[in-house]
N, C-alpha and C positions, 0 to 999 in steps of 0.2 A: 481603473481597478474595482471588483466586484462590492459593494458594500452591503447588501442585503444577504440575510440567514442562508440562503439558498444561494451558490455556488454555481454561474453560469460556465460553458465548457472557456476554457481558455487556453489559445494556441499558440504553439512556438511558429517565431516566425523565419527558422532556416527553409530553404527547401532542399537543399540537398538530401538523395535516398541517402541513407545510414542502413549497414548490414545489420546492425545490433538494436534496431526497435525493438527487440524482444527487452533490452535495457531500458528503453522509455517505456514500457508496456509493465514489467516487474520493479521497476523507478531502484529504490536505493538496493535493491537485493541485486537482481540479475542484471541490472544495465550494464555496468563495464564487464561484467563477468562472460556476457554471452560475446561481447564483440572479442573480447581476448581470448576466449576458446575457437570462437570459428577460424582468429587469425594465429593464434598462437595453441594449436592442439598441444602441446605440451606442458599444459596449464591445466589440461583436466586431471591429471592427478592428485595436483596441490587441490582444485577444488573440491574433488570428491574424498581426498584424504582428509581436509583439514574442516570440512562443515561438519556440524552434529545432526544427527540424524533423528528423527520423530521413529520410535517406533510403532507406535499404533497412531495416526495421525488424523483418521476416519472413522466417524462411526459403522457399527454394523450394516451391513447392505444391505439389509431387507428394511431400513428407515431412512434410507436416500431416494432422492430424484432420481430419474433415468439421465443418461447423455440426451442432447434434443439434436440428431442430425437436421440440416440446412443444405437440401442438395447433396446428400451421400457426405457430409464433412461436419463434423461438431467443433461446437464452440470450443475454448479455454479457458477456464476460470482459475486465477491464481489467489488464495488470501495472502494478504499482507498485514504480518503483526508487529505491531512496536508496541513490545511488553515492557513493565515496569519489573523487570526481573529480579530476583530478591533471594539471589546464591540458590541453594538446595532447592528451592520451591519449581525449579524451573524443571528438575527432572522430574519433579513430580507432577507437572501439568505434561511433559511429554510421556509419561505411563500412561496418563487419561486420569489421575488421581485428581484429589481437588487439591488445593493448594491457595494462599495468599497472594498468586500472581496474578495482575488483571491487563486487560490489552488496551494499553495507553493512546496506540492508533490503531485505525484497524482500517484497510480498504481493502478492495476485490479489484483485482484486475481481469477484465472481460475483452476476450479477444475473439472479437465472433468467427463463422465460421467460414468466412471470404476471407478473411485475414487480410484485410485494407485499411481496417484501423486497429486500435488498442482504446478503450474505454477504461477509465481509473476512477470508480466512486469511491467519495469518502462515506464512512458510517459512524455519524456522529459516537462519542463513547458513552453517554449518557445515555442514548436510545432505549426507549420503555420496551419492549419485546417480552412474546413469549419464550421462555427458555424451557427445552422440552424435562421434564420431571421435575422441575423447580417452581412453575407458575411463572408471574412475568417479572422482570428486574430490567437493571442497566445491560445493554448487550456487552460491555469490557465485564462483565461481572461472569459470564460464561466459562471461561479462561478458569477460573477461580474454581468454582465449581466441580469442573470436569475434565479440567484439562483440553487442549487441542481437540480431540475428537466432538467434544461437547460445544465445542466455541464454533467445527463446523456444523454440526449437525443445526446448529439455531441460525445459521446464517443463510444453509440450503432451505431450513422449514420458512425463513422471511422472504427470501428470495426464489424459491421453485426452482434452483438450478444445482446442479453437480460441482462442485469443487472438486478442481483435478490435482492443485497441489497446495501446500502449506511452505509460509518461510515467516521464519520470526528474527526479528534485528534485536539487540541488545542496545544498551547505552554506548557502548565502547565498541561496539561494531559501526553505529553511526558513527561515531566520531574519529575513526579510523577511515572509514571509506571518506568522510569528506576532506579529511586531510592529505588520503592518497592523490585526491587527482586538484591539489592544491587549490581547497576552497573554493566557491562558489560564489557569485555576486548576483544581489539583491536588490529590489528596488522597494524598500521598507513603506508599505503602505500608509502605515498609522504611528506616529511617533509611541514609544512608551518605556516604562521604567521597570523589570520583570520585579513584582515580588517576593517571588521568591530565590533571585538570584543578585543576592547583593554584587555591587560595580558595575554591571550593565546598564550601559543606555542605547536605546536604537532611536537615533532620530529619523523622521520621516525622509527618503531620499535613499540614493544610492550607497550600497555597503556592502562590505568582503566579508565572508563568512568563512573561518575557518572550523576544525572542527566543534571546538569548545561553544564557541558564540552559535552557531548553528544549530547544535542541541538548545539552547537556553530561547533561540528564534521560535522553533516549531513546538516548543513543550510548554509555552507561556499562555496563559489563559484568564489570569484573575484581575491583570491590568488595564483588561477591555470590557467596555459596558456588554459588551453581547457576548462576550466568554469564549466558549469554545469555537463558537460560530469563527469570531476570528480567528481563533489558533488554527481550526481546517484550514480557512484562505491561506493563512502564511505556510501550513504546509503543504499547500499546491506549489504554493510561489516561491519554496525552495526546490520542490520537485522538479518543476519545470526548469529552474535555472542550471539542476544538475545535470540536466538530460540535455541540456544548451551547451556546459561545460565537456561532458562525455563525448558528446556528438562531433564534437570538432573534428576538423584534419587533423589539427597537432595531438590529441590525444590517442582515436585511432592508428595514425601514424607511427604510435612510439610505443615500442614495445614493452621499453621498462616500466614506463607509467603504469600499463596493463595489468605486466605483469605486479606492480605492487600492490595495484587494486585488487585483485585476486587475494594474494597472499595476504594483505592486510586486514579484510573484510571476510575471509572465512571463516577465519575459528570463531567469528562471533553469529557467524549466522547457524540459525538451526531450520534443517528441512525435513519436511515428507521423504522416505526413501527413495519415492520414484525420482526426484529430481535431481537428477545425476548430471553430469559436466556435457555429455551427449544429448542427455532433455534439452537442457537448456539452450546448445547450441543449435540444436534440429527445430524447435521453434523460431530463433532467430535468423536460421536461413528462408525459416517459408516466409517470416516477415521481413525479407531483404529489400523489396521495393516500396514497404512502407515509412512516409518523411515524418519527421518530428513534429510539421502542422496535421496530422493524424493521430496524433496522441490527446485525446480530448480528457480531459478532469473535469469533474465536477460531483456538487455530494449530492446524495439522498434526499429530496424535499422532504420536511418536518411539518409539522403543527406549529413549531415555535417550545417553550418551555413551560414546564408547570411541575406538579407536584406529584407523586403517588399517593397511595391511600395510605401509608405507614410513613409520610411526613419527609420522603427525598427529594429533593431537586431533578428533575427528570427533562430532557427532551421528548417530546409529545410523537407518536409514529404517528404520520401519515399514510391510513391503512391502504387507500385506493393508490395513493401514486406509490409504494411500495409494490403494490400486484400490477401496477401499469408497468413499471421498472423491468418487474420481470416477466409478465408476457413480451414487452418488446426485445428481451434476450433470449425469448426462445423463437420468437418470430426474426429475428436478427432486424429488429426497427429501433437500435438504441439510438439511432441518429434523430430521428425523427422524436423521441419521447425526450429528447435532452431540449430539441428546438422549443417542444411544444410547453415546457415546464422549468423553463429557466426565465429569467429576468435581467 
């Protein structure tokens, strides 16, 4: 298990091709949905009708980077947001207005133009970055300042890549998805007692997580010496375990389980208007030959923690690494970037 702040690529062991690799790519959101919609077309209506839509997910086109074709095909970038939604503020964020909603978890799924792999990069929630129109701040504040459009604009400015889709999931949806697949099994890397969730204790070693315990596992950070770094590693560990669970023949061949997953989680998803059931299934089919081993998760390199000029505890951006990652996405060389920047 990685113990350094920079999480290296950790790959799943199964070698079996899966037609729902988009599930692996989009993780907690489109994971089971893609498989369900490919094999159970009747669930398309359920996904499209039950998911909430973001009317204005993207900033003005004049402010956005252009897509970067490679050999005539463009990459696909999906921004995944786990938000600490507080009721009505979710509607404000979706409308592009300021709110008190913040992105508790932020990941970018990058599917290269050749569709041979899927890369998932975690962006530290306290990463100190320029937020257009607001100076520098923690990246998770962009959602509060200006909703999804400003969050997209912030990530696009940071990495120089156009975001194609946006997906938000709140607490209820996270729990529902985990329980819908019967929970997941993880190998807890570090024993800890959550500081904010009385009654839970995680011992080092194997642990079965239901929806509630999974939520605690991926959200705790105060119990660890390196705080959010360990939380990000735990989030990636959980997601790999979820991919492994959903990619099993027992799940893929069980229409009832897939239907339960789609129906259970769809009401708790908020997606941009172009992320329809047919779009999900179409990308899943493009990735039908990708194996779970080809889904790589890592964390954008940083310079560790520090303090802002106004006294906030922050994660310091490694500008050279961010530019290197942006260049690698544009050139289709993300694999080489990861190999050179992980340890």
